[in-house]
C-alpha positions in Angstrom: 83.9 64.6 39.8 82.9 67.8 37.9 80.7 69.9 36.5 77.3 69.5 34.8 75.6 67.3 32.3 77.3 68.9 29.3 80.8 68.6 30.7 80.8 65.4 32.8 84.3 64.7 34.0 84.8 61.5 36.0 87.7 59.6 37.6 88.0 55.9 36.8 90.9 54.4 38.7 94.0 56.2 37.8 92.4 57.9 34.8 90.1 60.9 34.1 87.4 60.6 31.4 86.2 63.8 29.7 83.9 64.6 26.8 85.6 64.7 23.4 85.6 68.1 21.6 86.5 69.0 18.0 89.9 70.2 19.3 90.7 67.1 21.4 93.1 65.5 18.9 95.1 68.7 18.7 95.2 69.0 22.5 96.4 65.4 22.8 99.2 66.1 20.4 100.2 69.0 22.6 100.1 66.8 25.8 102.2 64.2 24.1 104.8 66.8 23.2 104.9 68.0 26.8 105.5 64.4 28.0 108.3 64.0 25.4 110.1 67.1 26.6 109.9 66.2 30.3 107.1 68.6 31.4 105.6 66.2 34.0 102.8 68.4 35.3 100.3 67.8 32.5 98.1 64.8 32.2 99.1 62.2 29.5 96.5 61.3 26.9 95.7 57.6 26.8 93.2 57.6 23.9 89.4 57.3 23.7 87.3 54.9 25.7 84.4 52.8 24.5 81.9 55.5 25.5 83.7 58.0 23.3 85.4 59.9 26.1 89.0 61.1 26.1 91.1 59.2 28.7 93.8 61.1 30.6 96.1 60.2 33.5 94.9 61.3 36.9 97.1 63.7 38.9 96.7 63.3 42.7 96.2 66.5 44.7 93.8 69.3 45.3 92.2 71.3 42.4 89.0 73.2 41.6 87.7 75.6 44.3 90.4 74.7 46.8 92.9 76.3 44.4 91.9 79.8 45.4 93.4 79.6 48.8 96.7 78.3 47.4 97.5 81.6 45.7 96.7 83.9 48.6 100.1 83.5 50.2 103.2 84.9 48.5 104.9 81.5 48.0 101.9 79.9 46.4 101.4 82.9 44.1 105.1 82.8 43.0 104.9 79.0 42.4 101.8 79.5 40.3 103.6 82.1 38.1 106.7 79.8 37.8 104.5 76.9 36.7 103.2 79.1 33.9 106.7 80.0 32.7 107.8 76.4 32.8 104.8 75.4 30.7 105.5 78.2 28.2 109.1 77.2 27.9 108.1 73.5 27.4 105.7 74.2 24.6 107.8 76.6 22.5 109.0 74.0 20.1 105.6 72.3 19.7 104.5 72.0 16.0 100.8 71.5 15.8 99.7 68.6 13.5 98.3 69.3 10.0 94.7 70.5 10.3 95.1 71.4 13.9 91.8 72.7 15.4 91.6 74.8 18.6 88.5 76.1 20.4 89.2 79.4 18.7 89.6 78.0 15.2 92.4 76.6 13.1 95.1 79.4 13.3 98.7 78.3 13.5 101.2 80.0 15.9 102.6 83.2 14.6 105.8 84.9 15.5 106.3 85.3 19.2 103.4 83.1 20.0 103.2 79.9 22.0 100.3 77.5 22.7 98.7 79.3 25.6 96.8 77.2 28.1 93.9 79.6 27.7 92.4 78.9 31.1 95.3 79.3 33.5 93.5 79.9 36.8 94.2 78.4 40.3 91.2 76.1 39.8 92.9 74.3 36.9 96.1 73.6 38.9 96.5 70.5 41.0 98.1 71.4 44.3 100.0 69.7 47.1 100.2 72.3 49.8 101.4 75.5 48.1 103.2 73.5 45.4 101.6 73.1 42.0 102.0 69.5 40.7 99.6 69.5 37.8 98.0 71.7 35.1 94.6 70.4 33.8 91.7 71.3 31.6 93.3 72.1 28.3 90.1 72.7 26.2 91.0 76.4 25.7 94.6 75.9 24.6 95.4 77.9 21.5 98.2 79.9 19.7 98.6 83.3 21.3 101.3 85.5 22.8 102.4 84.4 26.2 101.1 87.6 27.7 97.5 86.3 27.2 98.0 83.6 29.8 99.8 86.0 32.1 97.1 88.6 31.9 94.3 85.9 32.3 96.0 84.6 35.4 96.5 88.1 36.9 92.9 88.9 36.6 92.2 86.2 39.1 95.2 86.3 41.4 96.1 90.1 41.6 93.0 90.1 41.6 91.1 92.4 39.4 88.0 92.2 41.7 86.5 94.4 44.4 87.4 93.9 48.0 84.1 92.3 48.9 84.6 89.5 46.4 88.2 89.1 47.5 87.1 88.5 51.0 84.0 86.5 50.4 85.0 84.2 47.5 88.8 84.4 46.9 89.9 83.5 50.5 91.8 86.7 51.1 91.8 87.5 54.9 92.0 91.3 54.2 91.8 93.5 51.1 94.8 92.5 48.9 97.7 94.7 47.9 97.0 94.2 44.2 100.0 96.1 42.9 102.4 94.1 45.0 100.8 90.9 44.0 100.9 91.7 40.3 104.6 92.6 40.6 105.4 89.4 42.5 103.7 87.3 39.9 105.4 89.1 37.0 108.8 88.8 38.7 108.4 85.1 39.4 107.3 84.5 35.8 110.4 86.3 34.6 109.1 89.6 33.2 111.6 92.4 33.3 108.9 95.1 33.6 105.2 95.4 34.4 104.7 98.2 31.9 101.5 97.5 29.9 100.4 94.6 32.0 97.2 96.2 33.3 96.2 97.1 29.7 96.9 93.5 28.8 94.6 92.2 31.5 91.8 94.4 30.4 92.3 93.4 26.8 92.3 89.7 27.9 89.0 90.3 29.7 87.5 91.6 26.5 88.8 88.6 24.7 87.3 86.2 27.2 83.9 87.9 26.8 84.1 87.6 23.0 85.3 84.0 23.2 82.4 82.9 25.5 79.9 84.7 23.3 81.2 83.0 20.2 81.2 79.5 21.7 77.7 80.1 23.1 76.4 81.3 19.7 77.8 78.0 18.2 75.9 76.0 20.9 78.9 74.8 22.8 78.3 73.9 26.5 78.8 75.1 29.1 79.2 78.4 27.4 75.6 78.5 26.0 74.3 77.8 29.5 76.6 80.5 31.0 75.3 83.0 28.5 71.7 82.2 29.2 72.4 82.7 32.9 73.8 86.2 32.4 77.5 85.6 32.4 78.1 87.9 29.4 76.8 90.8 31.5 78.9 89.8 34.5 82.0 89.7 32.2 81.3 93.1 30.9 80.9 94.4 34.5 84.4 93.0 35.3 85.9 94.9 32.4 84.3 98.1 33.7 85.7 97.5 37.2 89.2 96.9 35.9 89.1 100.0 33.8 87.9 102.2 36.6 90.1 100.7 39.3 93.4 100.3 37.5 95.0 102.7 40.0 94.8 99.9 42.6 97.0 97.7 40.5 99.2 99.9 38.4 102.3 101.7 39.7 102.2 105.4 39.1 104.7 106.9 36.8 106.6 109.7 38.3 107.6 112.7 36.2 110.6 114.9 36.4 
């Protein structure tokens, strides 16, 4: 089903089997909370199988690379943003268990923080048409301000990429109006203003670079393989592009 020897994910009947990580028990506690509060678009944890893999319910629909095309249209983009807001609302009252471990360490949520999904991209959503019906791959969940998930998503769906990549890889039929798309996402999520959002995207890109580097240095896969293949340089190049092309995304302030 997915994705390489170090991260083998397979479907077995109506379940998905995935490698266990040090943070899996904490993520399972989060997923149980979501089920308890009625957030139906996350898999439910069913335990550990006899091969030592976590067992999750399978959500029927399209995911992975097919997700890119789902957010090109305005309705899919807005639905994507609303899914994120619904998730953030659902997890606000979650109390991590004692000794909770995340991929970033053991920090507890601070004031104004939620448990961010941490990898909220179109590829980690299960789609039926332009309607998101599932949110999967919770390995990077961690306490953080909600803006971190918003900024991460916007990097990919505004997107903070050059026109050639938008056309070749992200399924856009023409160069996107990044500013309009950013404002549409933020409005659907429920933000009152887009002030500071571009800075937040660039800061989140830097955080992603640091996170991948740290996991690679600790020997986690697939990050160690990504780093060996040059991903850290690619991530640094993305930060440079965003910093030098922010005028494509950010609305100009008008003076008196």
